[in-house]
C-alpha positions as CSV (number, residue, x, y, z in Angstrom):
1,M,-27.7,-22.5,3.4
2,S,-30.1,-20.4,5.5
3,N,-28.9,-18.8,8.7
4,H,-31.1,-21.2,10.6
5,D,-29.6,-24.3,8.9
6,H,-26.0,-22.8,9.4
7,I,-26.6,-22.4,13.1
8,L,-27.9,-26.1,13.3
9,Q,-24.8,-27.4,11.5
10,V,-22.5,-25.4,13.7
11,S,-24.3,-26.5,16.8
12,L,-24.0,-30.2,15.7
13,E,-20.2,-29.7,15.2
14,R,-19.8,-28.0,18.6
15,F,-22.0,-30.6,20.5
16,A,-20.1,-33.4,18.8
17,H,-16.6,-32.0,19.3
18,Q,-16.9,-30.6,22.9
19,G,-20.1,-32.1,24.3
20,I,-23.5,-30.6,25.0
21,A,-22.6,-29.5,28.6
22,H,-19.6,-27.5,27.4
23,T,-21.3,-25.9,24.5
24,T,-23.2,-22.6,25.1
25,I,-25.5,-20.6,23.0
26,Q,-22.7,-18.0,22.9
27,D,-20.2,-20.6,21.7
28,V,-22.6,-21.6,18.9
29,A,-23.2,-18.0,17.9
30,D,-19.4,-17.2,17.9
31,H,-18.6,-20.2,15.7
32,A,-21.6,-19.5,13.4
33,G,-20.5,-15.9,12.9
34,S,-23.8,-14.8,14.4
35,S,-25.1,-13.1,17.6
36,K,-26.4,-14.8,20.6
37,A,-29.7,-12.9,20.0
38,N,-29.9,-14.3,16.5
39,V,-29.4,-17.9,17.7
40,L,-32.1,-17.3,20.4
41,Y,-34.4,-15.9,17.7
42,H,-34.3,-19.2,15.9
43,F,-34.1,-21.5,19.0
44,H,-35.7,-20.8,22.4
45,N,-32.8,-22.2,24.4
46,K,-30.0,-24.8,24.2
47,N,-32.4,-27.7,24.8
48,H,-34.5,-26.6,21.9
49,L,-31.4,-26.3,19.8
50,V,-30.3,-29.8,20.7
51,D,-33.8,-31.2,19.9
52,V,-34.0,-29.5,16.5
53,A,-30.4,-30.4,15.6
54,L,-31.0,-34.1,16.4
55,A,-34.5,-34.4,14.9
56,P,-33.5,-35.4,11.4
57,A,-31.2,-38.2,12.7
58,L,-33.8,-39.5,15.0
59,E,-36.4,-39.5,12.2
60,A,-34.0,-41.4,10.0
61,L,-33.1,-43.9,12.8
62,S,-36.7,-44.5,13.5
63,A,-37.4,-45.2,9.8
64,L,-34.4,-47.5,9.6
65,L,-35.7,-49.5,12.6
66,E,-39.2,-49.6,11.1
67,R,-37.9,-50.9,7.8
68,S,-35.6,-53.4,9.5
69,N,-38.4,-54.7,11.7
70,E,-40.7,-55.1,8.6
71,S,-38.2,-57.2,6.7
72,A,-37.1,-60.2,8.6
73,T,-33.4,-59.7,9.5
74,H,-32.7,-63.4,10.2
75,D,-31.2,-64.4,6.9
76,A,-27.8,-63.3,5.6
77,G,-29.2,-61.1,2.8
78,S,-31.5,-59.1,5.0
79,R,-28.7,-58.7,7.6
80,R,-26.4,-57.4,4.8
81,V,-29.2,-54.9,3.8
82,F,-29.4,-53.8,7.5
83,I,-25.7,-53.2,7.7
84,D,-25.7,-51.2,4.4
85,N,-28.7,-49.1,5.6
86,F,-27.1,-48.6,9.0
87,V,-23.8,-47.5,7.5
88,D,-25.6,-45.1,5.3
89,F,-27.4,-43.7,8.4
90,L,-24.0,-43.3,10.2
91,I,-22.4,-41.5,7.3
92,N,-25.4,-39.2,6.7
93,H,-25.9,-38.4,10.4
94,R,-22.3,-38.8,11.8
95,L,-22.3,-35.8,14.1
96,A,-25.8,-36.4,15.5
97,T,-25.0,-40.1,16.0
98,H,-21.8,-39.3,17.8
99,I,-23.8,-36.9,20.1
100,I,-26.4,-39.5,20.8
101,V,-23.8,-42.2,21.6
102,A,-21.7,-39.8,23.7
103,H,-24.5,-38.4,25.8
104,P,-26.6,-41.3,27.2
105,Y,-26.4,-39.7,30.7
106,L,-28.6,-36.8,29.4
107,A,-31.5,-39.1,28.3
108,E,-33.7,-38.1,31.2
109,E,-33.0,-34.4,30.8
110,S,-33.4,-34.0,27.1
111,K,-36.5,-35.0,25.0
112,S,-34.4,-35.8,21.9
113,L,-31.7,-37.7,23.8
114,G,-34.4,-39.6,25.7
115,R,-35.9,-40.6,22.3
116,A,-32.5,-41.5,21.0
117,H,-31.9,-43.7,24.0
118,Q,-35.2,-45.6,23.3
119,L,-34.3,-46.0,19.6
120,M,-30.8,-47.3,20.5
121,A,-32.3,-49.8,23.0
122,Q,-34.7,-50.9,20.3
123,M,-31.9,-51.4,17.8
124,A,-29.8,-53.3,20.4
125,E,-32.8,-55.6,21.0
126,M,-33.3,-56.1,17.3
127,V,-29.6,-57.0,16.9
128,G,-29.8,-59.4,19.8
129,E,-32.8,-61.1,18.1
130,M,-31.0,-61.5,14.8
131,T,-27.8,-62.7,16.3
132,D,-26.6,-64.9,19.1
133,G,-27.7,-62.6,21.9
134,E,-25.7,-60.8,24.6
135,E,-22.2,-61.1,23.2
136,D,-23.4,-59.8,19.9
137,R,-25.3,-57.0,21.6
138,L,-22.0,-56.0,23.2
139,R,-20.2,-56.2,19.9
140,F,-23.0,-54.0,18.5
141,G,-22.4,-51.4,21.2
142,I,-18.7,-51.4,20.6
143,A,-19.1,-51.2,16.9
144,V,-21.6,-48.3,17.0
145,S,-19.4,-46.4,19.5
146,G,-16.3,-47.0,17.5
147,A,-17.9,-46.2,14.2
148,T,-19.4,-42.9,15.4
149,Y,-16.0,-41.8,16.9
150,A,-14.2,-42.8,13.8
151,L,-16.5,-40.7,11.6
152,V,-16.0,-37.5,13.7
153,S,-12.5,-38.0,15.0
154,S,-10.9,-36.2,12.1
155,G,-12.8,-33.1,13.0
156,I,-12.0,-33.5,16.7
157,L,-8.3,-34.4,16.2
158,G,-7.8,-32.0,13.2
159,V,-6.5,-34.8,11.0
160,P,-7.7,-35.7,7.5
161,G,-10.6,-38.1,7.4
162,L,-11.8,-40.6,4.9
163,D,-14.0,-39.6,2.1
164,D,-17.6,-40.8,2.4
165,E,-17.2,-43.7,0.0
166,A,-14.0,-45.0,1.6
167,A,-15.7,-44.7,5.0
168,R,-18.8,-46.5,3.8
169,E,-16.8,-49.4,2.4
170,G,-14.7,-49.7,5.5
171,L,-17.6,-49.5,7.9
172,R,-19.6,-52.1,6.0
173,E,-16.7,-54.5,6.2
174,V,-15.8,-53.8,9.8
175,L,-19.4,-53.9,11.1
176,G,-20.1,-57.1,9.1
177,Q,-17.1,-58.7,10.8
178,M,-17.7,-57.3,14.3
179,L,-21.4,-58.1,14.3
180,R,-20.8,-61.5,12.7
181,L,-23.9,-60.8,10.7
182,E,-22.5,-62.3,7.5
183,Q,-21.8,-65.8,8.9
184,P,-23.9,-68.5,7.4
185,E,-26.5,-69.9,9.8
186,A,-24.8,-73.3,9.9
187,S,-21.5,-72.0,11.3
188,R,-23.1,-70.0,14.1
């Protein structure tokens, strides 16, 4: 892993575990085994570091939404595909997603968090359209918040976490139940 990528990974961990406001460039440098000057060589400032660190997750979320909007998500099969793809997104971008969910109040101050806020609103709207509306939108918010916390809590709390496959299986089941996306149309 390059020094640049190592700094990005450490910054994601620091932002997810202690928040953006409480993470400094010096903190990232210390935990990356680097100097502050080296971090600033790669990233102009903390906002630039946040933007670059979140970029892959935002690109993946945008692609997920685009794919979901292209395929009708109104039947049980396409809703199942949506859950599977969304869970894969959560697993692959767990730290970034936790940062996005935990920092909505910074959406006006951060380009990447502003974009994340827009994408999350788009996803909530899509879920509202494919389900019964406001109650399911609330379920979606709770499910996403809980899932992102569950995926990073082992690192925050210092306890062993689930391996990716166990987490994937559990999240698919829980999100399917919480979002009621697997119910046949007739029983809704």
